[in-house]
C-alpha positions in Angstrom: -36.4 -57.0 -11.5 -32.8 -57.7 -10.6 -32.0 -59.2 -14.0 -33.1 -55.9 -15.7 -30.8 -53.6 -13.7 -27.6 -54.3 -15.7 -29.3 -53.5 -18.9 -30.6 -50.2 -17.5 -27.1 -49.3 -16.3 -25.7 -50.0 -19.7 -28.3 -47.8 -21.3 -27.4 -45.0 -19.0 -23.7 -45.4 -19.8 -24.5 -45.3 -23.5 -26.5 -42.2 -23.2 -23.7 -40.6 -21.2 -21.2 -41.6 -23.8 -23.4 -40.1 -26.5 -23.8 -36.9 -24.6 -20.0 -36.6 -24.0 -19.4 -37.3 -27.7 -21.9 -34.7 -28.8 -20.3 -32.2 -26.4 -16.9 -33.0 -27.8 -18.1 -32.7 -31.4 -19.9 -29.4 -30.6 -16.8 -28.1 -28.9 -14.6 -29.1 -31.7 -17.0 -27.5 -34.1 -16.9 -24.3 -32.1 -13.1 -24.4 -31.9 -13.0 -25.1 -35.6 -15.3 -22.2 -36.4 -13.3 -19.9 -34.2 -10.0 -20.9 -35.8 -11.5 -20.7 -39.3 -13.1 -17.3 -38.6 -11.1 -15.4 -35.9 -12.8 -12.3 -34.5 -11.2 -9.1 -35.6 -12.1 -7.6 -32.3 -9.6 -9.8 -30.5 -6.6 -8.8 -32.4 -3.8 -11.2 -33.5 -3.3 -14.3 -31.4 0.0 -15.3 -29.9 1.8 -17.5 -32.5 3.2 -19.6 -29.6 -0.3 -20.9 -28.8 -1.1 -24.3 -30.1 -4.4 -24.7 -32.1 -6.4 -26.0 -29.1 -5.2 -23.3 -26.8 -5.9 -20.6 -29.4 -9.4 -22.0 -30.1 -10.4 -22.3 -26.5 -9.3 -18.8 -25.6 -10.9 -17.3 -28.7 -14.2 -19.1 -28.0 -14.2 -17.8 -24.4 -13.2 -14.2 -25.4 -15.8 -14.2 -28.2 -18.5 -15.0 -25.7 -17.3 -12.1 -23.5 -16.8 -9.7 -26.4 -19.1 -7.1 -24.9 -17.2 -7.2 -21.6 -13.9 -6.7 -23.4 -15.1 -3.3 -24.6 -16.5 -2.1 -21.3 -14.6 -0.3 -18.5 -12.4 -2.9 -16.9 -12.8 -1.7 -13.3 -14.1 0.9 -10.9 -11.2 3.3 -10.5 -11.7 6.6 -12.2 -8.6 8.6 -11.5 -5.6 7.4 -13.4 -3.1 5.7 -11.1 0.7 5.2 -11.5 1.3 1.5 -11.4 4.8 0.1 -11.0 5.7 -3.2 -12.5 8.9 -4.6 -10.9 11.5 -6.6 -12.8 10.6 -10.2 -13.0 7.0 -9.6 -11.7 4.6 -12.3 -13.0 1.5 -11.6 -15.0 -0.6 -13.1 -12.1 1.0 -10.8 -9.6 0.4 -7.8 -11.9 -3.2 -8.8 -12.2 -3.6 -9.1 -8.5 -2.1 -5.6 -8.1 -4.5 -4.2 -10.7 -7.5 -5.9 -9.0 -6.5 -4.5 -5.6 -6.3 -1.0 -7.0 -9.8 -1.3 -8.6 -8.4 -1.0 -12.1 -9.5 -4.6 -13.0 -12.7 -6.2 -11.9 -12.6 -9.5 -13.9 -9.1 -10.9 -13.5 -10.1 -14.1 -15.4 -11.2 -12.2 -18.5 -8.1 -10.0 -18.4 -5.8 -13.0 -18.0 -7.4 -14.8 -20.9 -7.0 -11.8 -23.2 -3.4 -11.3 -22.2 -2.7 -15.0 -22.8 -4.5 -15.0 -26.1 -2.4 -12.0 -27.3 0.8 -13.2 -25.7 1.0 -9.9 -23.8 1.4 -11.8 -20.5 5.0 -12.6 -21.7 5.9 -9.1 -22.9 5.0 -6.8 -20.0 8.1 -4.9 -19.2 9.2 -3.4 -15.8 8.4 0.2 -15.5 5.5 2.6 -14.8 2.1 2.7 -16.3 -0.7 5.3 -16.0 -3.8 3.1 -15.8 -7.5 3.6 -14.9 -10.5 1.4 -14.4 -12.3 3.4 -17.1 -10.0 1.8 -19.7 -11.3 -1.4 -21.4 -9.6 -4.7 -21.1 -8.1 -4.3 -24.6 -6.9 -0.8 -23.8 -5.3 -1.9 -20.6 -3.5 -4.8 -22.4 -2.2 -2.4 -25.0 -1.1 0.1 -22.3 0.9 -2.6 -20.6 3.2 -2.7 -23.6 4.3 0.9 -23.2 6.2 1.4 -19.9 6.9 5.0 -19.1 9.0 6.7 -16.5 7.6 10.0 -15.4 10.3 12.7 -15.5 10.2 13.5 -11.8 10.5 11.0 -9.0 10.0 12.0 -5.3 10.8 9.4 -2.7 9.8 10.1 0.9 11.4 7.7 3.5 9.5 6.6 6.6 9.9 8.8 9.7 10.6 12.1 8.0 8.9 15.2 9.3 7.2 17.8 7.0 10.3 20.0 6.8 12.6 17.2 5.8 10.3 16.3 2.9 10.2 19.9 1.8 14.0 20.2 1.9 14.5 17.1 -0.3 12.3 18.4 -3.1 14.8 20.5 -5.0 16.9 17.3 -5.6 13.9 15.8 -7.4 13.7 18.7 -9.8 10.2 19.8 -9.0 9.0 23.2 -10.2 7.8 24.4 -6.8 10.0 25.4 -3.8 10.3 23.9 -0.3 8.4 26.9 1.0 5.6 26.3 -1.5 5.3 22.8 -0.2 5.1 23.9 3.4 2.7 26.7 2.6 0.4 24.3 0.7 0.5 21.7 3.5 -0.6 24.4 5.9 -3.1 26.1 3.6 -6.1 23.9 4.2 -6.7 23.8 0.4 -5.7 20.2 -0.3 -8.9 18.1 -0.9 -8.9 14.7 0.8 -11.4 12.3 2.3 -9.2 12.3 5.4 -9.9 15.9 6.4 -12.9 15.1 8.5 -10.8 12.8 10.7 -8.1 15.5 11.3 -8.3 18.3 13.9 -8.0 20.7 11.0 -7.2 20.8 7.3 -3.8 22.4 8.0 -2.6 19.6 10.2 -1.3 17.1 7.7 1.9 16.0 9.5 1.7 12.2 9.9 -0.6 11.7 6.9 1.9 12.4 4.1 2.4 8.7 3.3 6.1 7.7 2.8 6.3 6.3 -0.7 7.7 7.0 -4.2 5.7 9.5 -6.2 6.0 10.2 -9.9 5.2 13.7 -11.1 5.3 15.6 -14.4 7.0 18.9 -14.9 3.7 20.7 -14.4 2.8 19.1 -11.0 2.3 21.5 -8.1 2.9 21.2 -4.4 -0.9 20.7 -4.0 -0.7 17.8 -6.5 2.1 16.0 -4.5 0.4 16.5 -1.2 -2.9 15.3 -2.6 -1.2 12.2 -3.9 0.4 11.5 -0.5 -2.9 11.8 1.3 -4.6 9.6 -1.3 -1.9 7.0 -0.8 -2.4 7.1 2.9 -6.2 6.6 2.5 -5.7 3.7 0.1 -3.0 1.9 2.1 -4.5 2.2 5.6 -7.3 -0.3 5.3 -10.6 -0.6 7.1 -9.1 -3.6 9.0 -6.3 -1.4 10.3 -8.7 1.3 11.3 -10.7 -1.3 13.2 -7.4 -2.3 14.9 -6.9 1.4 16.0 -10.4 1.4 17.4 -9.7 -1.8 19.4 -6.8 0.1 21.1 -9.2 2.9 22.0 -7.6 5.3 19.5 -9.0 7.6 16.9 -7.3 7.6 13.5 -5.4 10.8 14.4 -4.3 9.4 17.8 -3.2 6.2 16.1 -1.1 8.0 13.6 0.4 10.1 16.4 1.5 7.0 18.3 2.7 5.3 15.1 4.9 8.3 14.4 6.6 7.8 17.7 7.0 4.1 17.1 8.5 4.9 13.7 11.1 7.1 15.3 11.9 4.8 18.2 12.2 1.5 16.2 15.6 0.6 14.7 14.9 -3.1 14.1 11.6 -3.5 12.1 10.4 -6.5 14.0 10.4 -4.6 17.3 7.7 -2.2 16.2 4.7 -4.2 17.7 6.5 -4.6 21.0 7.4 -0.9 21.2 3.8 -0.1 20.4 2.6 -2.4 23.2 4.8 -0.5 25.7 3.4 2.8 24.8 -0.2 1.5 24.8 0.4 -0.1 28.2 1.7 3.2 29.6 -1.3 5.1 28.1 -3.7 2.7 29.7 -2.1 3.3 33.2 -1.9 7.1 32.8 1.9 7.1 32.7 4.0 9.6 30.8 5.3 8.1 27.5 8.9 9.4 28.1 9.6 9.1 24.4 12.8 10.8 23.2 11.6 11.4 19.6 8.8 13.8 20.9 11.5 15.9 22.6 13.6 15.8 19.5 10.6 17.0 17.5 10.0 19.9 20.0 13.7 20.9 19.8 13.4 21.3 16.0 16.4 22.1 13.7 19.8 21.9 15.3 22.8 24.1 14.6 24.3 21.5 12.3 21.1 21.6 10.2 19.8 18.2 11.4 16.2 17.8 12.6 16.6 15.0 15.2 19.1 15.8 18.0 20.9 12.7 19.2 22.1 12.3 22.8 19.4 14.3 24.7 20.5 16.1 27.8 18.6 16.5 31.1 17.9 20.1 30.1 16.5 18.9 26.8 14.0 16.7 28.6 12.7 19.7 30.4 11.9 21.7 27.3 8.6 23.6 27.6 6.6 22.1 24.8 3.2 20.3 24.6 5.2 17.7 22.6 7.5 16.9 25.5 6.2 13.5 26.7 8.6 13.6 29.6 6.6 16.4 31.0 3.1 15.8 29.8 1.0 12.7 30.3 -0.6 11.1 27.2 0.0 11.5 23.5 1.5 14.7 22.1 -0.9 17.1 20.3 -0.2 15.4 16.9 2.2 13.3 14.9 5.9 14.1 15.1 6.7 12.5 11.7 5.1 10.6 8.9 5.1 6.9 9.8 5.3 4.0 7.3 2.8 1.2 6.9 4.5 -1.2 9.3 4.5 1.3 12.2 0.8 2.0 11.6 0.2 -1.7 11.5 2.1 -2.2 14.8 -0.3 0.2 16.5 -3.3 -1.6 15.0 -1.9 -5.0 15.9 0.5 -4.5 18.9 2.2 -7.3 20.6 0.6 -8.6 23.8 3.1 -7.8 26.5 3.4 -6.7 30.2 6.3 -4.3 29.5 6.3 -0.7 30.5 9.9 0.2 29.7 12.5 -0.3 27.0 16.0 1.0 26.3 18.7 0.4 23.7 20.7 -2.8 24.2 24.4 -2.6 24.9 25.5 -4.7 21.9 25.2 -1.9 19.3 22.7 -3.9 17.2 19.9 -1.4 17.5 17.7 -3.8 19.4 16.0 -2.8 22.7 15.7 -4.6 26.0 12.2 -4.5 27.6 11.2 -4.5 31.3 8.1 -4.7 33.4 9.4 -2.6 36.3 11.5 0.4 36.7 14.0 -1.6 38.8 14.4 -4.0 35.9 14.8 -1.1 33.5 17.6 0.3 35.6 19.3 -3.1 35.6 19.2 -3.1 31.8 21.4 0.0 31.7 24.8 -0.4 30.0 27.8 -0.6 32.2 
């Protein structure tokens, strides 16, 4: 029996070699057929591809020919997609996949590579939808456009500040149109059931850059801002809010305070932890930005009064957290993603107080007790 084993092993190796050879021959035949008779459906191949690359890609794409003509993703509404200078094809595909525009990134990447489009995507803006086919998306990615109107909303602006900046963007509607639309309750959004009312949108107008055409209305812009908030604030973040014992509206309210308090970005989670610690103990938040919000526009036209006085801290307003315990009635500004994330994932700290440091850097010093807090005062 032992003497037979080597011969059986050799036979197996021979069969394996024959199978591999047959596979190579079949593959070569398929590649040869593909090269000899390229599919018109695929369009012209990138001349920079060598014959083997071209054949393999064409064979794969021919097998997926039906998928190439079907909707590439799930997103229905066209989305403005920005491609940054120097952004790689892989990064662009990841972005399209996250937005729901592309479902099969492997197929899309193969088609882009076959056509050579992965090397010719330019920086700019593209109006794309998952209802487009892979081929249509690839062609669209060759035609960057810049919408005529660009509205940029910084983090931490209140509703009135956004309205006042609109004329500079050249929109066709007035600041008052924007304010009236925001308070009209007519803007459709899946967020509305989570708000106290459809007219209370402060805090949910997500800070971002928005691209409009000349026919866009105030309702269009507000709807896009609410849609951006709903897309960017993930289910994981909402779970984080719930872990802190906060509803979405409460979390956005706290994040708006964190946004206005934080000067140095990496302090946001620590500042959030201080406020959450105070809420847990039933302490007043003593947050200056809430008083600034209550004071409103100043004689010089600004919206956030610096250097609050003792009298300011006594203003009769439900937003004054030096007077009232707990969160104010609603957000005081529109927080950015990092402030929202800080509330969902706050630092673990024992601190109950913070104040600006004395070095002018914008950083804060934190304290557990009021005595320590007093000691941190600047000379």
